[in-house]
C-alpha positions in Angstrom: 13.5 -6.6 -29.4 14.4 -4.3 -26.5 13.5 -5.4 -23.0 11.7 -2.8 -21.0 13.3 -2.0 -17.6 11.5 -0.5 -14.6 13.2 2.9 -15.3 12.0 3.1 -18.9 8.5 2.0 -18.0 8.2 4.6 -15.3 9.4 7.3 -17.7 6.9 6.3 -20.3 4.0 5.2 -18.0 0.9 7.3 -17.9 0.8 6.5 -14.2 4.3 7.8 -13.4 2.9 11.2 -12.3 0.0 9.8 -10.2 2.2 9.2 -7.2 4.6 11.8 -5.7 7.0 9.0 -4.8 7.4 7.7 -8.3 11.1 7.7 -9.0 13.0 5.6 -11.5 14.0 2.3 -9.8 11.7 2.8 -6.8 8.8 0.6 -5.7 6.4 2.2 -8.1 8.8 1.3 -11.0 8.7 -2.3 -9.8 4.9 -2.3 -9.7 4.7 -0.8 -13.2 7.2 -3.2 -14.5 5.4 -6.3 -13.1 2.0 -4.9 -14.2 3.2 -4.0 -17.7 2.1 -5.6 -20.9 3.8 -8.7 -22.2 5.1 -8.4 -25.8 2.3 -9.3 -28.3 -0.4 -9.4 -25.6 -2.9 -6.8 -24.6 -3.3 -6.1 -21.0 -6.6 -7.4 -19.6 -8.9 -5.4 -17.4 -7.7 -7.5 -14.4 -4.1 -6.7 -15.1 -4.8 -3.0 -15.4 -6.8 -3.1 -12.1 -4.0 -5.0 -10.4 -1.4 -2.5 -11.6 -3.5 0.4 -10.4 -4.1 -1.2 -7.0 -0.4 -1.9 -6.5 0.4 1.7 -7.4 -2.2 2.9 -5.0 -0.7 0.7 -2.2 2.8 2.0 -2.8 1.5 5.6 -2.8 -0.3 4.9 0.5 2.9 3.4 2.0 4.8 6.5 0.8 2.3 8.8 2.4 2.4 6.9 5.7 6.2 7.0 5.7 6.2 10.7 4.9 3.8 11.5 7.7 5.8 9.3 10.1 8.9 11.3 9.3 7.4 14.5 10.5 7.8 15.8 14.0 4.5 16.4 16.0 4.9 20.1 15.3 5.1 19.5 11.5 2.0 17.2 11.3 -1.2 18.7 9.9 -3.9 19.6 12.4 -6.1 16.9 10.9 -3.8 14.4 12.4 -5.1 15.3 15.8 -8.8 15.4 15.0 -9.3 11.9 16.3 -7.4 9.8 18.8 -4.0 8.4 17.8 -5.2 4.8 17.8 -8.2 5.7 15.7 -5.9 7.4 13.1 -3.7 4.3 13.1 -6.6 1.9 12.7 -8.2 4.0 9.9 -5.0 4.5 7.9 -4.0 0.8 8.1 -7.6 -0.3 7.2 -7.0 1.5 3.9 -3.7 -0.3 3.5 -5.3 -3.6 4.3 -8.0 -3.1 1.8 -5.6 -2.0 -0.9 -3.2 -4.9 -0.2 -5.9 -7.6 -0.3 -7.5 -6.1 -3.4 -4.1 -5.9 -5.2 -3.2 -9.5 -4.2 -6.6 -10.7 -5.4 -6.5 -8.9 -8.7 -2.9 -10.0 -9.5 -3.4 -13.6 -8.3 -7.0 -14.7 -8.9 -6.2 -18.4 -8.5 -5.3 -17.9 -4.8 -8.1 -18.5 -2.3 -9.8 -15.6 -0.4 -8.6 -16.7 3.0 -5.0 -16.8 1.8 -5.2 -13.4 0.2 -6.6 -11.9 3.4 -3.9 -13.5 5.5 -1.1 -12.4 3.2 -2.5 -8.8 3.1 -2.8 -8.7 6.9 0.8 -10.0 7.3 2.2 -7.6 4.6 0.5 -4.5 6.1 1.1 -5.4 9.7 4.8 -5.9 8.9 4.8 -2.5 7.2 3.3 -1.1 10.4 6.1 -2.6 12.5 8.6 -1.1 10.1 6.9 2.3 10.4 7.0 2.1 14.2 10.7 1.2 14.1 11.5 4.1 11.7 9.7 6.6 13.9 12.3 6.0 16.7 14.7 8.1 14.5 12.2 11.0 14.0 12.9 13.9 16.3 10.0 14.5 18.7 8.5 11.0 18.1 8.8 8.0 20.4 8.1 5.2 17.9 8.1 1.5 18.7 4.7 1.8 20.4 3.2 -1.7 20.6 -0.3 -0.2 21.0 0.1 1.8 17.8 1.3 -1.3 16.0 -1.7 -3.2 17.4 -4.0 -0.6 16.0 -2.2 -0.9 12.7 -2.6 -4.7 12.6 -6.3 -4.5 13.6 -6.9 -1.9 10.9 -5.1 -4.0 8.3 -7.3 -6.9 9.4 -10.5 -4.9 9.1 -9.5 -3.5 5.7 -8.6 -6.9 4.3 -11.8 -8.4 5.5 -13.8 -5.6 4.1 -12.2 -6.2 0.7 -13.5 -9.7 0.9 -17.0 -8.7 1.7 -17.1 -6.2 -1.2 -15.8 -9.0 -3.5 -18.7 -11.2 -2.4 -21.2 -8.5 -3.2 -19.8 -7.8 -6.7 -19.1 -11.4 -7.7 
């Protein structure tokens, strides 16, 4: 029996075209590989949901990194529709919700408080990485502690909202 690798799973996955950042060996490949079927076992609805949520989270991260790599002149006008901190909060609330939902779906045995905490830490650490990477983008300052604070607060709100939604749906 051949063992599936991340590269072969991405090439054959119906989800490989869903994310513009899906490349063989990349983070999406890892998510597909970990969320793939075990030999002789059908994927459960929970496993499919977990895979979809992890793919969505990796796509979200790719979009955030892409937007962070643009100079202010290259950013779409929509980026300036609201205040900078509001944009950070809203974007990272999406990331917090996706991370908490993906963690909960892939590890249902873990308690809700731990899932929320891990999601906040994961997304806030990504926010710090994003701020650090912006220091190398021409025209961007990066390393802004207030931007990172908005990122962490947004991640917290999103992770907590995922828990409230979970309580409503059972």
